[in-house]
N, C-alpha and C positions, 0 to 999 in steps of 0.2 A: 350530172345527176346528183340530187341531194343525198346526203348520207342515208336517211331513212328509206328513200326511194330505191337507192342502190342495194341496201341490205334486203329489202323486200324482193327485189328482182333476183338476187342471189338465192334466196330461200326457195324460189319457185323454178329455178333453172333445172332443165331436164337433161341437158347434154353438156359435155365439156366444151364443145365448140361454141355454144351460145354464151356460156359462162366466161370463157377466155376472151371472146370478142368484146364483151361488156367490160371485163376487168382491164384489158389493155386501154380501152377508150377512157375509162374512169381514171386510171393512173396518169394518162397523158394530160388530163386536165390540171394536174399538179406538176407537170414538167417531166414526168418519168415516161419516156417514150419507147424504151426498149426493155422488155422484161424477160427473165429466164427463171421459170419455176421448175424445181426438181424434187422428187420424192422417191424414197426407196424403203422397202420393208425387208430387205435382205442384207442389212449392214452387219459386218463382223468387226472384230478388233483391228483387222488389217485391210479391210476392203468395204466398199459400199455396195458390193454385189455386181451382178452382170448389168452393164449399162443398158442392155436390151430390155431389162425388167424395170428400169426407171420409168416413172411417170415424168415426162418432159413436156412442158408447154412453153412456147416462146414466140416472140415476133422478131427476133434477131434474124439477119439474113442467113442463107444456107452456108455461105463461106465461113461465117463466124461459127456456126454450129459444128461444121465439119472440123474446124481447127480446134475449137475449145472442148466440145463434147466427144465427138467421134474419134479424135486422136488421143484422148485421155489427158489433155492439158488441164482440164478442170480440177483434177485431183491435186494439183500443186498450187491452186489459186489461194492466196492468203485469206480472202473472205470466206471461202469454203471451210478452211481450217477453223476460222473464227466461229462459223455457224455450227460446226460439229461440237464445239466446246462450250457454246453459249446459246441462250434463248433470248428473243427480243429483237430490237433494231440496232444495227451497227452502221455507223458512218464510214464511208470509204476513206475518210481522213486517216484511218488506221493504216491503210495501204502505204501511204507516204512514210509513215513512221516505221513500218516494217522494212521498207526498201532501204532505209538508212541503217537500221540495226541488224537486219538478218540477210538481206539480199546477197551480200558478198559471199556468204557461205552456202547459198542456195541458187545455183544456176537456173533451175526450173522456175523459181519465183521470178527471176529476171526475164525469163522467156515469156511467162504469163503476162508480166507487166508490159513488155514490148508488144506482144500480140494484141492486148487490149487497147494500147495506145494507137496501134495501126487502124483499129476499127472505131476509134473515138469513144471507147468505153473507159471514161476517166473519172466521172463524178457520179455519185449515187449513194444508195443505201442497200443493205442486205437485211432481210427479215428472216430470222431463224425461228421455226415454229416449235411449240412444245411437243415432246415425244412421250407417248404412253408405253413404248416398248424400247428396250435398248437396241433392237434391230431395225427400228424405224427412224427415219429422219427426213424432214422436209424444210426447204428454204426457198426464198425468192430473191432474185437480184433485180433491183430497180435502177436502171441506168438513165441518168438525166439527159435531156437534150444537149446537143453539142455546145450550144452557146452559154450553158450554165456551168460555172465552176463549182468546186466543192463548198466554198463559202456560201454561195447562193443557195445550194441544195440544203446545206445545214440550216439556213434561215427559213427555207420552206418547211423543213421538218420541225423546226422550233414552233412554227405557227400551226401546222396541220398534222404533226406527227401522231397524235393520239387517234385521230380519225383514220389516217393512213394505216396505222398498225391494226386497228380494228377491222378495216375493210380487207386487208390482206389475210388476217387470221380467219375471218369468216369465209373468204374465198377458199382458203386451204381446207377448212373443215367441210365445205360443200364438195370440193373436188374428191375428198376421200369417200364420198357416198356415191359417186357417179361411175358408171362403167368406163374402164380404160383398157384398151387393147394395144399391147406392144406390137410394133411392126412384125408382120408375118406370124403372129401368135394368136390370131383370132380363132375361136372355136366355132364349128358349124352348129346348127341347131341340134342335130342328132348327137354330136359329141357332148354338147352341153347337157342335153337331156340324160344321156347315159351317166355322166359324172354326177348329176344331181341325184339320180337313183342310188348310186354308190354312196353319196353323202347321206342318204336316208337309211343306209345299212342293208340295202338289198343285195342279194347274190346275183351272179351272172344269169342264172336260170330265172330268177325272179324278174330281172330287168328284161330279159328276152321276151318273157310272157307279157310284161307291161307295155313294151314298145312294139310288140307284134313282130319280132325279129328272131332270127336264129341266134344261138349262143355265140357262134363263130362271128356273126356280124356285130354283135355287141362288143366282143373282144376287139374287133377291128376298130370300131369307133373309139374305144378306150385307148388303144395303141396310138391311133392318130392324134388323140387329144394329148397324150403324153409327149408325142413328138412336137406338136404345135406349141406346147408350153415349155418345152426343153427340160423335162424332168424324167426321172427314171422309174418312178412308181406311180400307181394310180392314186395312192394317198397323197403324194406330193402334188399331183395334178389337181385334186379336189381342193387342196389348201391354196395353191397358187391361183386357181380360177376364182376362188372365194375372195382372196385378197384383192384381185383385180376387178371385183364386182361383175364377173362374167357368169356367175351362178344365180339361179332363182330370179331371173329377170321377169318383169312384167311385160309380156309381149303386147305390142300395139294392136 
C-alpha cells in the first residue's frame, strides 16, 4: 500500500484489530515480518506497571510471547532499555555491541539474547515513541525476516527509514485513540455507564435515578467495575477506564 493510502487507512481505522492487521501487512512489505508493540501509562522509576495493563499487539507466536512477555524476560531486553532512554529509531546492531561490553556482567541479558536467537529474532529495528507523560511509554519492535541479516536491514532502513518511522508513529498515535481491553478486564455496559455518571460528578442516588436502578445495584456495578479493572477506588476505576478508552464510547 502506498504511503498516502496507508496513512489514510490508518486515520479511518475503527478497531485495533483492523489497524494491526493492516500494519503487520504493511511492515512485511519492507521485510519486517514479526512485530511487537507495547504501551504503558503506569510506568514508575522502577517498574513499567502491571503487565496486564499493557497494551500489547503482536504477531509473534504464543511460545515467544509466553517466554518473552509473560515470564518477564522483556524487562531485561537491551533494546527495551534503549527505548526507555531514547526516542526515535534504533538499529539492533547495538545489541551486538552491548553483548560485547555488558553481557558478561548481566546474565539476564545473555538469557534474552539466547532466547531471541532460538526464535530467530536476530535482526531488526526498534522504534521508541515520544512520551507526553513520564508515566507513559510506547515502543515497537520490528523483527526482520529470517533470511535478512542486520546489514541488509540497515540498508532497508537507510532507503525507507523516514517512511517507516512515519508509519509507525502514526499507527501508535491512532492506537492511543482506540478502545483497548486488557484480558479479563472488560467492563459491562452497565458498569461503564455507572462509571461514566461518576465521571460526570453524579452521586450514587443521582446515578440510581438516571439508570432506573436501586442505589445498592449501582454500588454493585461500581464494585464489579473496580474488580474488573483491578483498582481499589472508584476514582481509580474512572481514570483507568478513561486511559483504556473504555469510557464514553459511541455505541454502534
